[in-house]
N, C-alpha and C positions, 0 to 999 in steps of 0.2 A: 523595859517597855518604854518606847519613846513616842510621844504624840506631838504632832506639829499642826498648828492652826495658822492659816494665812488669812488675814483680813484685808480686804481691798476697800479703803475709804480715803476721803480727803482729810487734810489736817483739820478743817472746820468741822467735819462730821465727827472726828475723834474727840475734839475738844467738847463738842456738844454732848457726846455720849458719856464722857467722864465728868461732865458738869463744870468744866473749866470756863472762865470768862473769855470773851472775845477782846483781845488786847490790840487789835489792828488799829483803831483810832488813836490810842495812846502811842503806839509804836510809830505811826505816821507823824504825829506831832513832834515826838522826840527826834525823829530822823530829820525833820525840817529844821529844828533848832540846831542840830549838829551840822547840817549843811550850811546854814547861815553863818555859824561860827567859823567853820573851815574857810568859807569864801572870804570872810573878813580878815582872817589870819593870813591868807594867801597874799593879800594886798601888802601886808607888812613884810613879806618875803621878797619884795622887788629888789633887784640888785642895788639900786641907789640907796634905798632905806637900810639895807644890810651893811653896806660900806660905811654909811654915816654912823651907824651904831657900833660897828666893830673896829673900824680903822683907828679912831683916836685911842681906844684902850690898848690895842695891840701895838701901836707905835710907842705909847708910853711904856708899856712892858718891855719892848725891845730896847728902848733907851736905858731903862733901869738895868737890864741884863748887861748892856755894854759897860755901864758904870761899874757894875760888880766885877766883870772880867778885867777891866782896866785897873781897878783897885787891887785885885789879886795879883795881877802881873807886876804892878809897881811895888807891892809889898814883897813879892818873891825876889825881885831884882834888887831890892834895897832902895833907900831914899835917894841916893846919889846916882843910881843907874848902874852901879857896880856890885858884884856879888862878893 
């Protein structure tokens, strides 16, 4: 035996029926805070700001990688350039 019950009500009516609190004001406040934080972080993602923060570190890392490769090549070739 199978019984199906369809209830047609809004979410607000269902919350009130089950005795759940209305969280809409709290949700609106949290969404506003999230929106403010996201808009502040978007300003930090401007291309100029990203290049200023990433470029020096990546150039330094590239120079270090070149030095490591150069040292390995010179060590493999020997000190006088002959094997």
